[in-house]
C-alpha positions in Angstrom: 0.0 0.0 0.0 1.4 3.4 -1.0 0.8 6.3 1.5 1.1 9.8 0.2 1.8 12.2 3.0 2.5 15.5 1.2 3.6 17.0 4.5 7.1 18.0 3.3 5.8 20.0 0.3 3.6 22.0 2.7 6.4 22.6 5.1 8.8 23.7 2.4 6.3 26.5 1.3 6.4 27.5 4.0 40.4 48.6 15.8 39.1 47.8 19.3 37.6 50.5 21.5 37.9 50.3 25.3 35.0 49.1 27.3 33.3 51.9 29.3 29.9 50.9 30.6 27.5 48.1 31.2 23.8 48.7 31.0 20.5 46.8 31.2 18.8 46.1 27.8 15.8 48.4 27.2 13.6 45.6 25.9 11.7 43.2 28.2 12.1 40.4 25.6 15.5 39.3 26.9 15.2 35.6 26.3 18.0 34.0 24.2 17.6 30.9 22.1 20.0 28.5 20.5 20.2 28.7 16.7 20.3 24.9 16.1 17.6 23.7 18.4 15.5 26.8 18.8 15.3 26.2 22.5 15.5 28.9 25.2 18.9 28.7 26.8 18.9 31.7 29.1 18.5 35.5 29.1 20.5 38.6 28.3 21.6 40.3 31.5 23.7 43.1 30.3 24.8 44.8 27.0 28.4 45.9 27.0 29.3 49.0 25.0 32.4 51.0 24.0 32.9 54.7 24.2 31.0 55.2 21.0 28.0 53.5 22.7 28.2 50.6 20.3 27.3 47.2 21.7 30.3 45.0 21.5 29.2 42.1 23.7 26.3 40.6 25.6 26.4 39.0 29.1 24.2 35.9 29.0 22.9 34.1 32.1 22.2 30.5 31.1 19.3 28.5 32.6 21.9 26.4 34.5 22.9 29.6 36.3 26.4 30.3 34.7 27.1 33.6 33.1 29.0 33.9 29.9 30.0 36.9 27.8 29.5 36.5 24.0 30.7 39.0 21.3 27.9 41.0 19.7 28.4 39.4 16.3 27.6 36.0 17.8 24.1 37.1 18.8 21.3 38.2 16.5 18.5 40.4 17.7 15.1 39.4 16.3 11.5 40.3 17.2 11.2 36.9 18.9 14.2 37.5 21.1 18.0 36.9 20.9 19.6 34.1 18.9 22.9 32.6 19.8 24.8 31.7 16.6 27.2 28.7 16.5 30.8 29.7 16.1 31.1 28.5 12.5 28.1 30.6 11.5 29.4 33.7 13.3 32.8 33.3 11.6 31.2 32.8 8.1 29.1 35.9 8.5 32.1 37.9 9.7 34.1 36.7 6.6 31.2 37.6 4.3 31.0 41.1 5.8 34.7 41.6 5.4 34.5 40.5 1.8 31.7 42.9 1.1 33.7 45.8 2.6 36.8 44.8 0.6 34.7 44.7 -2.6 33.4 48.2 -2.0 36.9 49.5 -1.3 38.3 47.8 -4.5 35.4 49.2 -6.5 36.3 52.7 -5.2 40.0 52.1 -6.1 39.0 50.9 -9.6 36.9 54.0 -10.2 39.8 56.2 -9.1 42.1 54.4 -11.5 39.7 54.8 -14.3 39.5 58.5 -13.6 43.3 58.8 -13.6 43.2 59.8 -9.9 45.7 57.2 -8.9 48.5 55.4 -10.7 48.4 51.7 -11.6 51.2 51.0 -9.1 49.2 52.7 -6.3 46.1 50.7 -7.2 48.1 47.5 -7.1 49.6 48.2 -3.7 46.3 49.3 -2.2 44.5 46.4 -3.7 47.0 44.0 -2.1 46.4 45.6 1.3 42.6 45.5 0.9 42.4 42.0 -0.5 45.1 40.3 1.5 46.0 36.7 2.0 44.5 36.6 5.5 41.1 37.6 4.1 41.3 35.1 1.3 42.3 32.3 3.7 39.6 33.1 6.2 37.0 33.3 3.5 38.0 30.0 2.0 38.0 28.3 5.4 34.5 29.6 6.0 33.3 28.2 2.7 34.7 24.7 3.6 33.1 24.8 7.0 29.8 26.0 5.6 29.8 23.1 3.1 30.4 20.7 6.0 27.6 22.2 8.0 25.3 22.1 5.0 25.9 18.4 4.7 25.0 17.9 8.4 21.9 20.0 8.0 20.8 17.9 5.0 21.3 14.7 7.0 19.2 16.2 9.8 16.5 17.0 7.3 16.5 13.4 6.0 16.3 12.1 9.5 13.4 14.3 10.4 11.5 13.3 7.2 11.9 9.6 8.2 10.7 10.3 11.7 7.7 12.2 10.5 6.9 9.4 8.0 7.3 6.7 10.7 5.1 8.7 13.2 2.4 8.9 10.6 2.5 5.1 10.0 2.3 4.5 13.7 -0.8 6.7 14.0 -2.5 4.9 11.1 -1.9 1.4 12.5 -2.9 2.5 16.0 0.4 2.1 17.7 0.1 5.6 19.3 -3.0 7.6 20.3 -4.2 10.9 18.9 -3.0 13.0 21.8 0.6 11.6 21.7 0.6 11.8 17.9 -0.5 15.5 18.0 2.2 16.4 20.5 5.1 14.6 18.8 3.9 15.7 15.3 4.0 19.3 16.4 7.5 18.9 17.7 8.8 17.2 14.6 7.1 19.7 12.3 8.6 22.7 14.1 12.1 21.0 14.0 11.6 20.3 10.3 10.6 23.8 9.5 13.5 25.2 11.5 16.0 22.9 9.6 14.6 24.0 6.2 15.1 27.6 7.3 18.7 26.9 8.5 19.5 25.1 5.2 18.2 28.1 3.2 20.1 30.6 5.4 23.3 28.6 5.1 23.0 28.1 1.3 22.4 31.8 0.8 25.5 32.6 3.0 27.6 30.2 0.9 26.4 31.8 -2.4 27.3 35.2 -1.0 30.7 34.1 0.2 31.6 32.4 -3.1 30.2 35.1 -5.4 31.8 38.0 -3.5 35.1 36.3 -3.3 35.1 35.6 -7.0 34.0 39.2 -7.9 36.9 40.6 -5.8 39.4 38.4 -7.6 38.1 39.6 -10.9 38.2 43.2 -9.7 41.8 42.9 -8.6 43.0 41.2 -11.8 43.2 43.9 -14.4 43.1 42.7 -18.1 46.4 43.1 -20.0 44.8 45.5 -22.6 43.5 47.7 -19.7 46.9 47.7 -18.1 48.5 48.9 -21.3 45.9 51.6 -21.7 46.5 52.9 -18.1 50.3 52.8 -18.6 50.1 54.8 -21.9 48.3 57.7 -20.5 49.8 60.6 -18.6 49.2 60.4 -14.8 47.4 63.4 -13.5 48.7 64.8 -10.2 46.0 66.2 -8.1 46.8 68.6 -5.3 44.2 69.5 -2.6 44.8 72.6 -0.6 
């Protein structure tokens, strides 16, 4: 007998500044949740800011009672509360942000070169500083780790699909009652939706990392014909008083 569930299709639609002050968050929604499980793990006790009044860290009191300080880029603020990101995701998002900044800077340098505002030699030196080996290495490591995590998330998705299918079979043959089925089904459905969301978020992050890294490499490598064109023109010296 073939049983068509259709449940998965429905779900699918679906430079450092010194620390100056510590202050209580203004919001009453201080609960913090784990990214992977979606479970509440504690609450935000304090926000730590620098002299520019920028939040640089959060002090988290876990349900077990221990207090841990996490950097601000490891915690996302949402309307539902605070989300504690796993280290690999924090690092990948940081790498992506650095790549985007580097791309903007290289784009500015490229425009200055085209306008004859800087020499080819200056562009090359500044490009090397902007798009350095450390940035490339960090970004490539992040891509490798994102790929590994995507594989794990895909395995989790398959596992949840099997559990949902098995649960439905047990309900149909009367192994479990309606109340237990409803409870477990809700838990599995929420876990499945959350996993799909994580897969989409991770895939989008990977695309952004790869595409930005490739665009920067293309921006840094000037075609030979363009190099000759730049070298053949007279460099314009601009003096600002």
